[in-house]
N, CA, C and O of each residue as an XYZ file, in Angstrom:
604
protein
N     -48.658    -44.766     58.011
C     -48.196    -43.415     58.107
C     -46.694    -43.397     58.212
O     -46.044    -44.395     58.525
N     -46.193    -42.276     57.948
C     -44.749    -42.127     57.987
C     -44.282    -41.897     59.400
O     -44.968    -41.306     60.234
N     -43.098    -42.384     59.627
C     -42.487    -42.234     60.946
C     -42.069    -40.779     61.132
O     -41.289    -40.271     60.327
N     -42.563    -40.082     62.176
C     -42.237    -38.673     62.377
C     -40.780    -38.454     62.771
O     -40.334    -37.307     62.797
N     -40.052    -39.457     63.066
C     -38.662    -39.275     63.480
C     -37.693    -39.311     62.293
O     -36.493    -39.101     62.466
N     -38.212    -39.576     61.089
C     -37.342    -39.597     59.908
C     -36.863    -38.176     59.600
O     -37.612    -37.209     59.736
N     -35.628    -38.076     59.191
C     -35.064    -36.765     58.837
C     -35.410    -36.457     57.388
O     -34.754    -36.932     56.460
N     -36.425    -35.674     57.217
C     -36.852    -35.302     55.876
C     -36.380    -33.876     55.568
O     -36.396    -32.989     56.421
N     -35.970    -33.704     54.345
C     -35.538    -32.357     53.929
C     -36.511    -31.831     52.892
O     -37.166    -32.594     52.181
N     -36.590    -30.517     52.821
C     -37.472    -29.880     51.858
C     -36.894    -30.049     50.450
O     -35.700    -30.306     50.295
N     -37.732    -29.906     49.436
C     -37.285    -30.007     48.051
C     -36.337    -28.838     47.775
O     -36.620    -27.700     48.149
N     -35.216    -29.127     47.119
C     -34.247    -28.063     46.822
C     -33.782    -28.181     45.368
O     -33.827    -29.257     44.772
N     -33.342    -27.066     44.819
C     -32.863    -27.006     43.438
C     -31.407    -27.463     43.397
O     -30.659    -27.261     44.353
N     -31.016    -28.072     42.302
C     -29.615    -28.468     42.189
C     -28.727    -27.227     42.063
O     -29.211    -26.144     41.737
N     -27.475    -27.385     42.313
C     -26.526    -26.268     42.226
C     -26.424    -25.798     40.777
O     -26.559    -26.591     39.845
N     -26.186    -24.500     40.600
C     -26.045    -23.932     39.255
C     -24.792    -24.506     38.600
O     -23.795    -24.757     39.275
N     -24.844    -24.712     37.296
C     -23.658    -25.247     36.627
C     -22.527    -24.216     36.677
O     -22.794    -23.014     36.666
N     -21.312    -24.652     36.731
C     -20.192    -23.709     36.813
C     -19.989    -22.976     35.482
O     -20.366    -23.482     34.425
N     -19.395    -21.786     35.544
C     -19.138    -21.006     34.342
C     -17.957    -21.563     33.559
O     -17.872    -21.394     32.342
N     -17.065    -22.214     34.251
C     -15.878    -22.750     33.577
C     -15.748    -24.212     33.865
O     -15.910    -24.590     35.025
N     -15.486    -25.017     32.974
C     -15.288    -24.801     31.544
C     -16.624    -24.684     30.834
O     -17.609    -25.287     31.259
N     -16.665    -23.918     29.761
C     -17.914    -23.754     29.026
C     -18.338    -25.057     28.345
O     -17.540    -25.974     28.151
N     -19.576    -25.099     28.004
C     -20.122    -26.263     27.306
C     -19.510    -26.339     25.899
O     -19.020    -25.331     25.391
N     -19.531    -27.498     25.276
C     -18.927    -27.648     23.945
C     -19.503    -26.699     22.892
O     -18.790    -26.291     21.975
N     -20.757    -26.352     23.011
C     -21.355    -25.420     22.055
C     -20.697    -24.051     22.101
O     -20.517    -23.408     21.067
N     -20.338    -23.605     23.302
C     -19.667    -22.313     23.428
C     -18.266    -22.369     22.822
O     -17.815    -21.399     22.213
N     -17.577    -23.497     22.983
C     -16.255    -23.661     22.366
C     -16.382    -23.596     20.845
O     -15.557    -22.978     20.173
N     -17.410    -24.231     20.314
C     -17.635    -24.223     18.872
C     -17.945    -22.808     18.379
O     -17.429    -22.383     17.346
N     -18.780    -22.088     19.109
C     -19.096    -20.713     18.742
C     -17.841    -19.841     18.766
O     -17.626    -19.042     17.854
N     -17.021    -19.987     19.790
C     -15.779    -19.208     19.883
C     -14.847    -19.535     18.721
O     -14.209    -18.640     18.166
N     -14.765    -20.802     18.354
C     -13.911    -21.198     17.231
C     -14.431    -20.609     15.920
O     -13.642    -20.167     15.085
N     -15.746    -20.602     15.735
C     -16.328    -20.026     14.515
C     -16.070    -18.525     14.438
O     -15.740    -18.006     13.372
N     -16.216    -17.834     15.551
C     -15.956    -16.392     15.574
C     -14.488    -16.116     15.291
O     -14.166    -15.212     14.519
N     -13.594    -16.884     15.907
C     -12.160    -16.700     15.667
C     -11.813    -16.966     14.202
O     -11.006    -16.248     13.613
N     -12.417    -17.989     13.622
C     -12.159    -18.296     12.210
C     -12.675    -17.178     11.309
O     -12.008    -16.810     10.342
N     -13.849    -16.636     11.614
C     -14.406    -15.551     10.805
C     -13.525    -14.303     10.887
O     -13.277    -13.648      9.874
N     -13.059    -13.981     12.077
C     -12.168    -12.827     12.241
C     -10.869    -13.053     11.474
O     -10.366    -12.135     10.827
N     -10.324    -14.261     11.539
C      -9.083    -14.571     10.819
C      -9.273    -14.450      9.310
O      -8.392    -13.943      8.615
N     -10.402    -14.904      8.802
C     -10.661    -14.810      7.361
C     -10.787    -13.348      6.937
O     -10.226    -12.951      5.916
N     -11.510    -12.552      7.705
C     -11.669    -11.138      7.368
C     -10.317    -10.429      7.383
O     -10.015     -9.656      6.474
N      -9.511    -10.683      8.395
C      -8.194    -10.055      8.469
C      -7.300    -10.503      7.318
O      -6.566     -9.692      6.753
N      -7.355    -11.774      6.969
C      -6.539    -12.279      5.860
C      -6.963    -11.646      4.538
O      -6.114    -11.299      3.716
N      -8.261    -11.495      4.330
C      -8.738    -10.873      3.095
C      -8.355     -9.398      3.027
O      -7.996     -8.902      1.959
N      -8.427     -8.704      4.142
C      -8.019     -7.296      4.169
C      -6.529     -7.160      3.897
O      -6.107     -6.276      3.151
N      -5.729     -8.039      4.505
C      -4.289     -8.003      4.301
C      -3.955     -8.294      2.834
O      -3.098     -7.641      2.239
N      -4.643     -9.279      2.268
C      -4.408     -9.651      0.877
C      -4.778     -8.508     -0.059
O      -4.044     -8.229     -1.007
N      -5.897     -7.846      0.189
C      -6.307     -6.710     -0.646
C      -5.313     -5.565     -0.528
O      -4.942     -4.952     -1.530
N      -4.881     -5.277      0.696
C      -3.914     -4.199      0.900
C      -2.605     -4.504      0.167
O      -1.987     -3.615     -0.419
N      -2.196     -5.769      0.210
C      -0.966     -6.173     -0.469
C      -1.122     -6.031     -1.984
O      -0.192     -5.588     -2.658
N      -2.278     -6.399     -2.527
C      -2.516     -6.267     -3.966
C      -2.579     -4.803     -4.390
O      -2.083     -4.448     -5.459
N      -3.181     -3.955     -3.564
C      -3.209     -2.528     -3.875
C      -1.797     -1.955     -3.894
O      -1.453     -1.163     -4.772
N      -0.990     -2.355     -2.929
C       0.391     -1.877     -2.878
C       1.185     -2.372     -4.083
O       2.004     -1.634     -4.630
N       0.951     -3.605     -4.498
C       1.653     -4.140     -5.670
C       1.241     -3.395     -6.935
O       2.077     -3.118     -7.795
N      -0.027     -3.076     -7.049
C      -0.508     -2.333     -8.209
C       0.094     -0.926     -8.233
O       0.506     -0.443     -9.287
N       0.144     -0.281     -7.084
C       0.752      1.048     -7.002
C       2.245      0.980     -7.317
O       2.787      1.885     -7.951
N       2.902     -0.073     -6.883
C       4.330     -0.229     -7.171
C       4.571     -0.427     -8.667
O       5.560      0.071     -9.205
N       3.671     -1.152     -9.342
C       3.799     -1.315    -10.796
C       3.685      0.037    -11.502
O       4.424      0.322    -12.444
N       2.753      0.858    -11.036
C       2.581      2.187    -11.621
C       3.842      3.020    -11.411
O       4.351      3.632    -12.350
N       4.338      3.040    -10.188
C       5.527      3.837     -9.879
C       6.751      3.339    -10.638
O       7.566      4.140    -11.096
N       6.885      2.022    -10.774
C       8.033      1.468    -11.493
C       7.981      1.835    -12.974
O       9.016      2.109    -13.582
N       6.797      1.841    -13.548
C       6.677      2.208    -14.959
C       7.010      3.681    -15.171
O       7.586      4.046    -16.196
N       6.654      4.519    -14.221
C       6.950      5.947    -14.360
C       8.397      6.269    -14.016
O       8.893      7.333    -14.387
N       9.072      5.389    -13.328
C      10.462      5.642    -12.956
C      11.369      5.674    -14.182
O      12.436      6.288    -14.144
N      10.963      5.030    -15.252
C      11.776      5.000    -16.465
C      11.643      6.282    -17.286
O      12.475      6.542    -18.155
N      10.623      7.077    -17.029
C      10.418      8.320    -17.770
C      11.367      9.386    -17.232
O      11.462      9.596    -16.023
N      12.068     10.056    -18.148
C      13.048     11.054    -17.716
C      12.554     12.481    -17.896
O      13.063     13.393    -17.244
N      11.577     12.692    -18.761
C      11.052     14.036    -18.989
C       9.571     14.061    -18.635
O       8.927     13.013    -18.586
N       9.029     15.243    -18.389
C       7.589     15.321    -18.109
C       6.734     14.788    -19.260
O       5.683     14.192    -19.023
N       7.174     14.995    -20.497
C       6.419     14.487    -21.644
C       6.384     12.963    -21.632
O       5.339     12.363    -21.884
N       7.520     12.335    -21.340
C       7.562     10.873    -21.253
C       6.714     10.365    -20.092
O       6.100      9.301    -20.184
N       6.681     11.124    -19.007
C       5.876     10.731    -17.853
C       4.390     10.739    -18.206
O       3.657      9.817    -17.852
N       3.951     11.790    -18.909
C       2.541     11.860    -19.318
C       2.221     10.726    -20.284
O       1.159     10.112    -20.187
N       3.127     10.444    -21.211
C       2.901      9.349    -22.161
C       2.816      8.011    -21.430
O       1.979      7.172    -21.763
N       3.673      7.813    -20.441
C       3.643      6.557    -19.675
C       2.349      6.439    -18.877
O       1.760      5.361    -18.806
N       1.903      7.550    -18.271
C       0.648      7.512    -17.521
C      -0.528      7.201    -18.443
O      -1.411      6.419    -18.092
N      -0.535      7.813    -19.614
C      -1.617      7.565    -20.563
C      -1.629      6.103    -20.994
O      -2.690      5.484    -21.071
N      -0.459      5.556    -21.273
C      -0.369      4.148    -21.675
C      -0.843      3.224    -20.553
O      -1.589      2.276    -20.799
N      -0.415      3.498    -19.340
C      -0.828      2.658    -18.209
C      -2.338      2.722    -17.988
O      -2.977      1.704    -17.722
N      -2.900      3.919    -18.100
C      -4.343      4.060    -17.896
C      -5.134      3.361    -18.999
O      -6.192      2.790    -18.736
N      -4.637      3.402    -20.205
C      -5.335      2.702    -21.296
C      -5.273      1.189    -21.098
O      -6.251      0.486    -21.354
N      -4.144      0.698    -20.651
C      -4.040     -0.740    -20.367
C      -4.972     -1.141    -19.228
O      -5.617     -2.188    -19.279
N      -5.033     -0.300    -18.207
C      -5.915     -0.603    -17.076
C      -7.379     -0.529    -17.493
O      -8.204     -1.307    -17.014
N      -7.702      0.406    -18.385
C      -9.090      0.542    -18.841
C      -9.540     -0.705    -19.589
O     -10.712     -1.077    -19.539
N      -8.608     -1.349    -20.283
C      -8.952     -2.577    -21.006
C      -9.398     -3.687    -20.061
O     -10.153     -4.571    -20.465
N      -8.950     -3.654    -18.833
C      -9.366     -4.669    -17.864
C     -10.848     -4.537    -17.523
O     -11.520     -5.535    -17.266
N     -11.353     -3.314    -17.523
C     -12.766     -3.087    -17.206
C     -13.661     -3.213    -18.428
O     -14.766     -3.751    -18.359
N     -13.159     -2.705    -19.550
C     -13.956     -2.691    -20.777
C     -13.001     -2.858    -21.957
O     -12.143     -2.000    -22.164
N     -13.120     -3.921    -22.726
C     -12.179     -4.158    -23.826
C     -12.156     -3.051    -24.881
O     -11.173     -2.922    -25.611
N     -13.205     -2.264    -24.972
C     -13.235     -1.195    -25.972
C     -12.829      0.161    -25.398
O     -12.790      1.146    -26.136
N     -12.531      0.237    -24.127
C     -12.248      1.523    -23.491
C     -10.961      2.149    -24.002
O     -10.845      3.375    -24.016
N      -9.996      1.348    -24.420
C      -8.731      1.926    -24.870
C      -8.858      2.616    -26.231
O      -7.935      3.309    -26.657
N      -9.975      2.436    -26.906
C     -10.191      3.073    -28.205
C     -10.863      4.442    -28.078
O     -11.009      5.154    -29.072
N     -11.263      4.803    -26.890
C     -11.923      6.095    -26.696
C     -10.932      7.230    -26.935
O      -9.737      7.086    -26.679
N     -11.435      8.357    -27.427
C     -10.600      9.514    -27.739
C     -11.186     10.761    -27.087
O     -12.386     10.826    -26.819
N     -10.346     11.733    -26.839
C     -10.767     13.059    -26.402
C     -11.583     13.060    -25.120
O     -11.235     12.422    -24.127
N     -12.685     13.805    -25.181
C     -13.528     13.972    -23.998
C     -14.167     12.661    -23.544
O     -14.421     12.469    -22.355
N     -14.423     11.770    -24.483
C     -14.984     10.464    -24.102
C     -13.999      9.690    -23.230
O     -14.390      9.032    -22.266
N     -12.723      9.778    -23.579
C     -11.687      9.101    -22.793
C     -11.594      9.716    -21.394
O     -11.493      8.998    -20.400
N     -11.630     11.038    -21.325
C     -11.565     11.698    -20.017
C     -12.804     11.383    -19.184
O     -12.714     11.221    -17.967
N     -13.959     11.298    -19.839
C     -15.184     10.937    -19.109
C     -15.076      9.519    -18.562
O     -15.544      9.246    -17.456
N     -14.464      8.612    -19.326
C     -14.263      7.240    -18.835
C     -13.315      7.247    -17.632
O     -13.510      6.497    -16.676
N     -12.295      8.096    -17.690
C     -11.363      8.189    -16.567
C     -12.043      8.765    -15.328
O     -11.736      8.369    -14.204
N     -12.974      9.706    -15.540
C     -13.720     10.249    -14.396
C     -14.547      9.161    -13.740
O     -14.689      9.137    -12.517
N     -15.092      8.266    -14.538
C     -15.794      7.070    -14.047
C     -16.824      7.387    -12.969
O     -16.880      6.720    -11.936
N     -17.640      8.411    -13.219
C     -18.718      8.732    -12.294
C     -18.322      9.650    -11.150
O     -19.150      9.934    -10.284
N     -17.091     10.119    -11.120
C     -16.646     11.021    -10.057
C     -17.274     12.397    -10.289
O     -17.103     12.990    -11.355
N     -17.993     12.896     -9.299
C     -18.700     14.171     -9.444
C     -17.736     15.345     -9.608
O     -18.090     16.345    -10.233
N     -16.532     15.243     -9.064
C     -15.561     16.334     -9.163
C     -14.955     16.426    -10.564
O     -14.391     17.459    -10.924
N     -15.066     15.358    -11.356
C     -14.537     15.291    -12.718
C     -13.082     15.745    -12.790
O     -12.771     16.702    -13.499
N     -12.186     15.071    -12.064
C     -10.790     15.512    -12.035
C     -10.065     15.362    -13.371
O      -9.071     16.049    -13.610
N     -10.539     14.490    -14.231
C      -9.881     14.331    -15.527
C     -10.488     15.257    -16.572
O      -9.755     15.872    -17.346
N     -11.799     15.366    -16.608
C     -12.455     16.203    -17.617
C     -12.282     17.687    -17.346
O     -12.116     18.471    -18.280
N     -12.319     18.080    -16.091
C     -12.275     19.499    -15.762
C     -11.080     19.867    -14.897
O     -11.007     20.994    -14.407
N     -10.154     18.960    -14.697
C      -9.026     19.229    -13.817
C      -7.701     18.934    -14.486
O      -7.562     19.056    -15.703
N      -6.738     18.548    -13.687
C      -5.399     18.295    -14.225
C      -5.335     17.118    -15.190
O      -4.343     16.955    -15.901
N      -6.364     16.310    -15.223
C      -6.377     15.160    -16.114
C      -6.455     15.523    -17.585
O      -6.205     14.676    -18.443
N      -6.798     16.777    -17.896
C      -6.859     17.205    -19.296
C      -5.497     17.125    -19.972
O      -5.402     17.094    -21.199
N      -4.463     17.094    -19.175
C      -3.111     16.972    -19.720
C      -2.930     15.663    -20.490
O      -2.057     15.568    -21.353
N      -3.737     14.669    -20.187
C      -3.627     13.386    -20.879
C      -4.042     13.473    -22.346
O      -3.654     12.623    -23.148
N      -4.823     14.487    -22.705
C      -5.274     14.602    -24.093
C      -4.120     14.873    -25.050
O      -3.988     14.208    -26.078
N      -3.284     15.856    -24.707
C      -2.207     16.213    -25.632
C      -0.854     16.369    -24.950
O       0.114     16.764    -25.600
N      -0.764     16.078    -23.690
C       0.495     16.255    -22.967
C       1.627     15.394    -23.480
O       2.789     15.794    -23.413
N       1.311     14.225    -23.988
C       2.359     13.339    -24.491
C       2.904     13.813    -25.829
O       3.934     13.320    -26.289
N       2.220     14.770    -26.460
C       2.643     15.239    -27.781
C       3.215     16.653    -27.737
O       3.693     17.150    -28.757
N       3.179     17.299    -26.601
C       3.730     18.645    -26.478
C       5.254     18.565    -26.322
O       5.771     17.640    -25.695
N       5.952     19.520    -26.885
C       7.405     19.510    -26.679
C       7.793     19.938    -25.265
O       8.813     19.497    -24.733
N       6.977     20.794    -24.664
C       7.278     21.236    -23.298
C       6.014     21.108    -22.445
O       4.972     21.688    -22.748
N       6.141     20.344    -21.392
C       5.028     20.112    -20.472
C       5.447     20.629    -19.103
O       6.559     20.374    -18.641
N       4.550     21.349    -18.470
C       4.832     21.891    -17.143
C       4.972     20.751    -16.135
O       4.077     19.917    -16.000
N       6.096     20.725    -15.433
C       6.352     19.655    -14.464
C       5.354     19.696    -13.311
O       5.016     18.658    -12.743
N       4.881     20.894    -12.965
C       3.899     21.002    -11.879
C       2.556     20.391    -12.290
O       1.861     19.789    -11.472
N       2.206     20.553    -13.560
C       0.966     19.942    -14.046
C       1.076     18.419    -14.024
O       0.111     17.722    -13.713
N       2.259     17.915    -14.355
C       2.475     16.461    -14.311
C       2.406     15.969    -12.869
O       1.844     14.908    -12.596
N       2.980     16.744    -11.946
C       2.928     16.362    -10.528
C       1.497     16.375     -9.997
O       1.159     15.586     -9.115
N       0.654     17.266    -10.525
C      -0.753     17.290    -10.111
C      -1.521     16.121    -10.713
O      -2.471     15.620    -10.111
N      -1.111     15.688    -11.900
C      -1.789     14.579    -12.573
C      -1.407     13.220    -11.989
O      -2.225     12.300    -11.972
N      -0.185     13.092    -11.516
C       0.322     11.790    -11.072
C      -0.551     11.113    -10.011
O      -0.869      9.937    -10.184
N      -0.962     11.787     -8.915
C      -1.796     11.073     -7.931
C      -3.170     10.672     -8.477
O      -3.715      9.638     -8.089
N      -3.729     11.488     -9.375
C      -5.015     11.125     -9.982
C      -4.869      9.870    -10.837
O      -5.663      8.935    -10.733
N      -3.848      9.869    -11.677
C      -3.637      8.723    -12.560
C      -3.292      7.476    -11.754
O      -3.736      6.374    -12.077
N      -2.505      7.659    -10.717
C      -2.119      6.512     -9.881
C      -3.342      5.915     -9.190
O      -3.504      4.695     -9.151
N      -4.198      6.772     -8.648
C      -5.396      6.289     -7.955
C      -6.325      5.553     -8.919
O      -6.879      4.511     -8.570
N      -6.498      6.089    -10.132
C      -7.370      5.429    -11.103
C      -6.752      4.108    -11.560
O      -7.464      3.116    -11.716
N      -5.437      4.085    -11.777
C      -4.761      2.855    -12.190
C      -4.905      1.778    -11.119
O      -5.214      0.627    -11.428
N      -4.685      2.147     -9.879
C      -4.792      1.176     -8.782
C      -6.230      0.687     -8.649
O      -6.463     -0.502     -8.432
N      -7.191      1.594     -8.777
C      -8.598      1.194     -8.655
C      -9.002      0.221     -9.759
O      -9.804     -0.684     -9.527
N      -8.454      0.401    -10.945
C      -8.841     -0.452    -12.064
C      -8.060     -1.757    -12.127
O      -8.576     -2.752    -12.636
N      -6.832     -1.780    -11.624
C      -6.014     -2.988    -11.777
C      -6.019     -3.887    -10.557
O      -5.769     -5.086    -10.680
N      -6.294     -3.347     -9.397
C      -6.287     -4.182     -8.193
C      -7.543     -5.038     -8.173
O      -8.649     -4.512     -8.300
N      -7.394     -6.339     -8.015
C      -8.581     -7.198     -7.954
C      -9.384     -6.935     -6.695
O      -8.850     -6.487     -5.680
N     -10.654     -7.215     -6.775
C     -11.527     -6.964     -5.620
C     -11.527     -8.103     -4.675
O     -12.208     -8.055     -3.651
């Protein structure tokens, strides 16, 4: 039999592991999350920079136009070049087909039923309303940037 004078202790659980420093798996998880966040931010920054560069190309090309007629002609040329990036045959479209391509599924149809109609004959008119050109510029710029900026 066991000696009753022995100092016996009851069964006890070991102490809980400390919260700091974390186990290596947690360090790896944190590094993976940080890397994923860095990649997403870098891709967003790169896309934003490319969009800005595309918009700057559009603005620089229009800066050389001195009259509203030249501005409309420059916008039409830029849009046709941009359309070739999406579809090699798009620059051959004429009239309403060209405006429908510029609308590109937009329910508001800003080119077919809005200020974009100026692209049909605005480059050939002797006098073009400057306000109509100013209304067309943001539409053309947005479509140019959407078509030329890489995804």
